[in-house]
N, C-alpha and C positions, 0 to 999 in steps of 0.2 A: 425239426424246426428250420434248420438252415436250408434244407432242400425246399421247403415250402416258400421260404423267402426268395430263393433263387428263381423258382418257378413263377412266383408272383411278379418279380421284377421283369422276367422274360415276357410274361403275358402283357404287362404294362408297356414294355418296349414294342411289342408286336402291335398293340392297339394304337400307340402313338405313331408308329411307322405307317400303319394302315390309314390313319387320319391324314397324315402328311401326304401320302401318295394319292389319296382320294382328292384332297384339295388341289394338289399339283395338277391333276388331270382334268380340272374343271375349266370350261371355257369362260374367260372374263366377259363381264357384261359391259361392253363399251361400243360406241358408235365410231364409224370411220367416215372421212370425207367421201362423197359420192359425186360422180360426174356423169352426165347423160351419155349414153351410147348413140352414135349417129351412123348406122349402117350405110346410109346413102352416100357417106363420104369415105367409103372404104378404099383400100389401096388401088383397086382396079379402076377407080374413077379419077385418080390423081395423075394427070397428064405430065409428061416430061417437060412440057412448056412452063409448068410451075417451077420457078427457080429454086435451087437449093440455097438455103440461108444458113450461115454459121450460127450455132447455138451452143449453150452450155446446159447440161442436164445434171440435176442434183437429185439423188434418191433419199427420200425422207423415210427412214427405215421403220419408224414406229407408227406412222400413219398410212404406209403403203402408197405414197403419192410421189410422182416424179414431177419436179418443177423444171420448166424449160425457160431459160432467160437469155437475153441478147448480150453477147460478149462486148459490145461497144457502148450501149446505153445502160446496160445492166437492168433493164426493165423486164419484168416477168411477161413472157409471151403467152404461156399456157401452162395449165396443170392437168395431168392425166392420172388416172388410177392405175397402179401397178397390179391391181387385183380386182378387176371387174367380175371375176369368178369367185370372189371370196366366200360366199355362202356355200357353194359347192365344195370348195377346198376345206372349209371348217367342218362341214358335215363329214367329209372323208376322214379328217383327223380325229374327230370325236366319236367315230363309229367303231373304233378299235382301241384296245388297251395300249398296244405298243406305240402307235402314233400319238395317242393322247398324252402318254407319259413323256414321250420325246418332245412334244410341243411344250409341255410344262417345264421340262428341264431347260430347253432353249430360252423360254420366256424368263425363268427365274435366275438361271446361272449366267446367261449371256446377254439377254435383252433387258436386264435391270427391271424386270417385272412387265415387260412388253413383248408381244409377239414380234418377230423380225420379218418384215413384209417386203422389203426391197433392199438388197445389199448393193448390188453393182449393176451398171447398165451402160450400153453403148448404142449409138445410132447405126442404122444400116447404111450401106454405101449409096443406095438409091433414095435415101431420105424418107422412106415410107414407114419404117418400123423402129421401135426401140426394143432391144433384147435385154432382158432383166433377169437376174438371179434372185430367187425368193427363199430365204433361209428356212423359215418355219414351214413353208409349203414344200420344201425339198425339190424344187424344180427350176426350170428356166422357161420363160415365155417370150414370144414375139408379139409385141403390142402394136397394133395399127395406130399411128399417132393422130390420124384424122378422125377415124371412127371410134377409137377407144376400145375396139374389140381385140380379142386374142386370136392371132392367126395360127399359131401352133404352141403346144405345150410339151415339154420334155422333162419327165421326172429324172432325178439323178439317183444313183445308187446310194444306199444308206438313208440317213434321216435329215440331212441338212445340206443346202447349197450355200456357197460363200463367194469369195472374190473371183473375179472374171477377167477376161482380156479378149480383144478381138484382133484377128490377124490384120496386118497392114492392107491386105487386099480385100478385107471385109468378108471373107468367105467362111472363116472358122471362128466360132465363139467358144472360148475355153471357160470352164467353170470348175472350181474346186468342190468335190463331193466330200464334205468335212469328215463324215464318220466312215467313209469307205476307203480312206487312204489312197485316193486316186484323183486324177483330173480328167474330166471328159472333154473331148473335142467334138463340137456340134456343128454340123453343116447347116448354115443359116437358111439355106434355100428350102430345106425340108424339115428341120428340127431333129434330124436323125443323128445319133451318136456314131461318129465314124472313126474314132480313135480314143485311146486312153494312155496315160502313163502313171506309173506307180509313184506315190508320194510317201511321206512319213505320217505321223499322227497329226490329225487336223490340218490337212493341206490348206494353204492360205493364199498368198499373193502370186499372181501370174503376170509377167511382163514380156512382151515380144521384143526382139531386137529390131533395130531400125529397118533392116532388110527383110525381116520376117522369117529368117532362117533358123532362129533359135528362140527358145523360151527360157526365161529366168524365173525360177519358182522356189518357194520356201514353204515349209510346214512349221507349225508353231507349237504342237503338242497340246496337252490338256491345260488350257489357260485358267481353269477354275481352281487349279492348285498353284500356290505361289511360293511357299517356303522352300528354300534350297534343300532342306532336310528331305523333302519328298521329290526331289528332282528325278530320281530313278523311276517314279510313277508317271511322269509326264510324257513318256514315250519318245519316239524318234523325231528329231527336229533337224532337218537337213536343208541346205541350200543346194539347188540342182540347176544344171544347165542341160536343156533337153533339145534334141533335134526336132524342129517344128514340122518336118515332113514325115519322119518315120516314128516319132514319139519315143525314140530310144534315148536313154539317159547318157549324156556325154560326160558329165562330171557330177559327183555327189560329194558334198563337203559337210563335215561336222564343224561348224564355225567355232565352237568352243576350243577345239584343238588348235585352230588357227590363231585364236585370241591368245592362248597360252604360249604358242610359239613366238608370238610377237611381244610377249611380256605383259599383256593386258589381261590379267585374270579377271573373270567376271562370273556371276552366279548362274547365268543362263546361256543357252546356245541358240535360242529361237530368234530367227529374223522376222521382224514385223514388216512394215513397208520398206521398200528399197528404191533407190534412184540410180539408174545406169547412165553413164556418159554416152554420147552419141557414137564415139569411136569404140565403145565397149571395152575400154581398158580399165575403167574403175567403176566400182559400185559403192554407194553410200548406204550403210545398213543400220537400221534401228534394231536394237536387240532387246528382248523382253526385260523389263524392269530397269533399263538403263535410261538416264536422262541425258540424251545426246545421241551421238552416232559414231560409227567406225567407218574408216575408208578401207576398202578391200581391192587389192590389185588383182584384177581378173586374170591377166596374162600370166602373172607369176604365182598365182594362187596363194596370196599371203595378205594378212592385215598389215597396213602400213601406218595409219594414224588413227587417233581417236580425238573426239571433241566432247568434253563434258560441259553441258550447258547448265546455267544456274538453276538452283533449286530454291524457291521462295522460302522465307523464314517459316511460314506456316507448314511447309512440307518437310522440314529438316528431319523430323522424326517419323516420317511416313513409313508405316510398315509395308513389307512386300505384299501382305494380304489386302492392304487398302488400295493397291493399284488396280485400275480398271482392266480386268482380263489380262493381267501381266504387262499392261502397257505403261511404260514410263512416258515415252513420246511415241505417237502413232500418226505418221503422215510426213512425207518428205518428197521434195520435187527439186529438179534442176531447171534453171533458166534456159532459154533457147540457145544461148551461147555457152552453156555449161560453166559459167563463171560464178554463179550465185546459187546457193542452196536455201530453200525455204523449208523450215521445220515446224510442224505442228506440235507444240509442247503440251501434250494432252493433259497430264496430271498437274502441270505447272501454270496453266492458264495464260499462255502467251504464244506468239508466233516469233520464231527466231529467223533472222536473215543473216546468212553466213557467207563470207568471201571464201570461195573454194580454195584459192591458192594459199591464203594466209591463215584461214580459220578464224579471222576476226569476225565479230558478230555484234548485233544489237537485237534487243527483244522489243516486241510490241505487246504491252500488257492489255489483256482483254477483259478482265474483271478483278474486283478487289479480292474476292475469294478465289484462289487459284484453281479450285476444283469445280467451280461453277460453269465456266465457259466450255471446257472440254473440247478443244480443237482436235479434230479426228481424222482429217485427211488433207492432202495438199496435191494439187494438179496445176501444172503450168498451162497458161493460155496457149492457143494455137500458134500465135506469133512469138511465144516465148518471153514476152516482156512483163507478164504479170503472173501471179499465182492466185488460184482460188483455194481458199482454206475453209473447210466446213467447220463451223463452230457449233457442234452438235448440242451443247447444253443451252445455247441461246437461240437455236433454231434459225440460223442465218449462215450465209456464205460471205466471208470477208475477201475482198479483192485487194491484193498487195502489189504495188508497183515495184519491180526489182530495182530500177534505177534510183528511186528516191528512198526505197525501203519503208514506205508508208502505206497505210490502208487508204485506198482511193475511193472505195465504194463498199456498201454492205447490201446484200440482197436477202430479204426475209423469205425463206423458202418453205419452211414447214417443220413438222415435228421430228427432231433428231436427224438432221442431214448427215449422211456418211460419205459415200463415194460421190465425186464430182468429175464429170468427163466432158471433153470437147466433142462436138459432132456437127452434122449438117442434116437439115430436115426440109422436106417439101410440105409446107403447111397450107392447106386449102382454105 
């Protein structure tokens, strides 16, 4: 009798698992914004006499749209699709079991029920293209900003593409291949992968040094696990300094060891966004599940200070598992003079402006419900006087003036903005 019960429960478990996996692998029935392609305006027709203009680009991850706006007037100049090839890509995904299930996992565990269609993007030096990483499509594309067409497409190893960076000379586009434990270096003139370096589990942010000689990189581990009890399952989470020419690893750091050495015990070791001073002496690191950041002395390889930022009353008992992908705060930037730090208080629904020397701060409340606004990224403006903060839950970018510490503009950009970058484009 007991054997029959066990077999019956096992059979029920298999059926439930099968139904779950089947549903996970189904393509959602939804529409996406579309923009007409204009082949007659392709890059070959854009003369150098058309001036480069400063722009800000914001990637709307859940709609697959890139919004381009003016950094002075904050008016939207143009929107383009990051996935003019979406039907081809979706057919590719749903024609095989592995990609189908991978897309479902990305959608349900990372995208909050949405396919992730544009994570990061940078403009080309000649102003004719935007290079974008597309997580659910596991690739990088070069999009002609005038025609809307794809000039080249490069699949990454593994099943997901993530955070990116572009070299100061504009020749190399870095992209984290999330499930492959590596970062690809792509030649933007051809779309060819010309180099790689090893990362930990779930490679994440990439930041070039001012002179382009080094890359600062971090891996974040399996962010769908939150409890410290299962920390051993989350994988390798390292901070790395990499030679940008040879892609050899110069330094690899387990930041939990550095936190403990400094007397700052914390439950995780994964670095989320980071901000590096121009002289590369200090880094300001957001750590998984922490509401605030740590100061890391790069030259002496040690943690020197921490700042705990306020947790709203509604979040006082927030469980680790209720944090968005292990994010306490996700988004940090330094002003152009390195004197002020802007923090996206992701789970707490505010922007914090911090004096770098004293760590004195004030916060800008974004919504009554701290989990509604979900600020998710911070980038300083080209001139360093302002910060652009993507407010992903409210589909806008807030522009914060460093001098006054106030929001001076809001740009409605689209569904779930994440990365925001400065650039220049030639728009015909």
